[in-house]
N, C-alpha and C positions, 0 to 999 in steps of 0.2 A: 848610295844614301841609306842610312839607317831608318827603319820605320818602327813606330810604337803603336800598339793597339789603342784606338780611340783618339789618336793625335794626328794632326797634319804635320807632315815631316818638315815643312819650311813654308814661309810666306811665298805667294806667287811672285814670279818675276815681275819686276817693275812696281812693286808695292812696298812703299816705305812704312812698314807696319810697326806699331807699338801698342803697349797696354798702359793706360794712364790710371792713376788713382784719382780720388775726388779733388785733389789739389792740383791736378795736371802734371804730376811727376811720373816718369816712366817707371814701371815696376816689372820685376822678373820673378817668376815662381809664385805669383799670387794673382788673384782674379782682378782684372782691371777692365776699363772701357777700351774697346778696339778703336784705335785712331790711325789715320793715315797722314803722315806729317809732310808729304810732298805730293804734287799732282800725279795722278795715274791716268792711263789712257781711258779707262771705262767710267771715269767721273762725268755725270751730266754737266752741261754747261749752264743750264738755266731751267726754270719751270715755265710752263705755259701760263699766260696771264699774270706774270710777275715781272713787270717791266723794270722795276728798280732792284730786283734781286733780293728783296727783304724776306720773302718766304723761303727762298733757297738758303739764305744765310742762317735764318732761324732754325731751319730743319737740320742742317748739317754742321754749322760752324759757330753756334752760339755757346756751346758748353765750355770750349777750351780756347776762346779768343782767336778765332780764325782757323783752328786746326780741325780737319774733317773728323767728325765723330760718327761712326758707322751705325751705332745702336746695338752692339752685341757685347756680351761679356766674354772675355778670353783670358787664358793664362799663357803668357809667352815663357816657355820654360828655359832653363839654363843650358839645355842641350839643343836649343834652337827650334824646337817644335812648337806647335800651337794647339791648344785645347779650346774648343768652342763650347760655351756653357748655355747659350741661349740669348734671347733678346734682352737688352738692358732696359728698354722702354716698356717691356712687359714683365719686368722682374717681379717675382713674388717677394713681398716684404712683410714677413710675419713676425710681429712683435719686435720689429727692428732688425730681424735677421733676414738677409737676402738669400733667396733660394732660386736656383735655375729651373726654368720650366722643362728644359730638355732632360734633366735628370729624372723627372716624374714621367714624362712621355716615354722614355726609353724603357722604363721598368713596366709601365702599364701595357705597352704594346707588345711585350714578350708573352703575355698571357694569350693562350689560344682563342679565348672567346672575344678578344678585342682586336678589331682591325685598325682603329686609330683612336688617339686620345688628344685632348686639349685641356690644359689646366689654366684657370684664370683666377687671379687674386684681385678682387675689386674692393676699393675703399668705399665705405658707405657713409651717407650724410650724418648719421648719428655717431660717427667715430668707430663703427665696427669694421671688421675686415672679413670678407666672405671668399674663401678659397675653395673653388668647386672644380671637380674633374668631370669633363664631358667625354663620354665614351661612345664609340660606334661599335656595335656588336655584330658578330657573325649571325647569319640567319637562324641557326639552331640554338643560340644562346638566349638567356633571359637574365635581366639584372635583378636577381633575387638577393636575399640576405647573405646566402652562402658566397655568391660571386662578389658582392660588396666587401665581405670580410676577406676574401682572398686577395682582392685588389689592395686593400689597406695593408695586409700583412706583407705583400710583395713590395709595396712602396716603403714600408717601415724597414724592411730588411735590406732592400736593394738601394735605398737612398738614406732616409733617416726618419725618426718619428716626427720631426718638424715638417717633413714633406707630405705627410698624410693629409688628404683634403678634408674639408668640413663636410662636403656632400659629393656624392657621385650621381651623375645624371646621364641618362641615355638620350642621345640625339640621333637624328637620321644621318647626319654627315657633319664633317668638320669643314668650315669655309676656307678656301685657299685663293690665292691669286691665280691668275691664268698660267703662271709658271710653276705652280705647285707649292708655294710657300704658305704655311699656316697664317691666317689673319688673326694673330693673338691680340694686338692692340685694338683693332676695330671691334672684335667680339667683346672685349672688355668694356669698351665705351658704350656699346649697344646694351650690355647688361646693366650698366650704370644709368642708362636712360638718356644718353645723348641722342639728339635728332639724327635720323638716318642720313639725311642730306649733308650733315656735317662730319660724318664718320667715314663713309666709303662710297665710292662710285660703283653702282651695281654692275656696270660693264666690266669692271676689273675683277669681279668675283667669278670663280668657276661655276658656282651654283647660286645665282642671285636670290632664289627662294629662301635660302638659309638666312638672309638678312632679316627678314620678318620673323623668322623662327626664333633667332637669338634676341631680337627686340622684345618679342612676346615673353620669352623666358625672364628677361630683365623686369618687364612690367609686372609679371606674376610675383616675382620675388619681392619687389617693392610693395605690392599690395599685401602680401603676407606679413611683411615687416610692420606696415602701418596698422594692419588688423590685429597684430599681436599673436597670431596663431601659426607662426612659422615653425615647422617641425623638422629639425635637422635629419637628413637621410630619408625624407618623406618618399613614399612609393612614386616613382616617376610615371606610373601608369595614370596618375591623377593630374599630371601636368598638361597644360594647354599646348596643343600643337605636337604632342608626342606622336611619333610616326608608327609605333608598334601597337 
């Protein structure tokens, strides 16, 4: 079997994989929603406390009339491989242009000062759109103007100018599920002000203390917006809850 850098050589055995456009049509060689058109062994049968299956269907089968939507952007190539671009439910949508979060993470995490990164695009009540990059630094690094500029330059060169975030913020850690998956959507909802109990179960997070940290960052952002003194790229040393 031929392999290509950055691509999965083929779908897993037993997975009827396809990429759908917004109209539910299969597409090849262009970005689409990852869907599974036939049952596969690893699909859950139901959710707890969902006796009629309504939450289950809404979560997975509402977008394409009963077809399983996984929640990822992929490209199914004409030579049969698969390129994964990132979560579709956490897709960055800047001025109507969809951007993959994984493209930004990959570039940022190549910098020696950054151990992990998380980009969030959050719609705001006044119609604004805040695209922020949260970074975890190595112990010897500091998020000064020089490092911010190098992060932006790397993203501009390695992805595109549209991928450059509005703000870069240092955080103590990135939240994950217990299996190591970045919690992009819950982090976004916390930053937007959603109640914690409606966003995530702390028992499912590898570091539950981070829930309050991201909720506090969201509250600070909203307070700054309401107060009219938000300064783009403000020094993260002034941020509440900053670990360093």
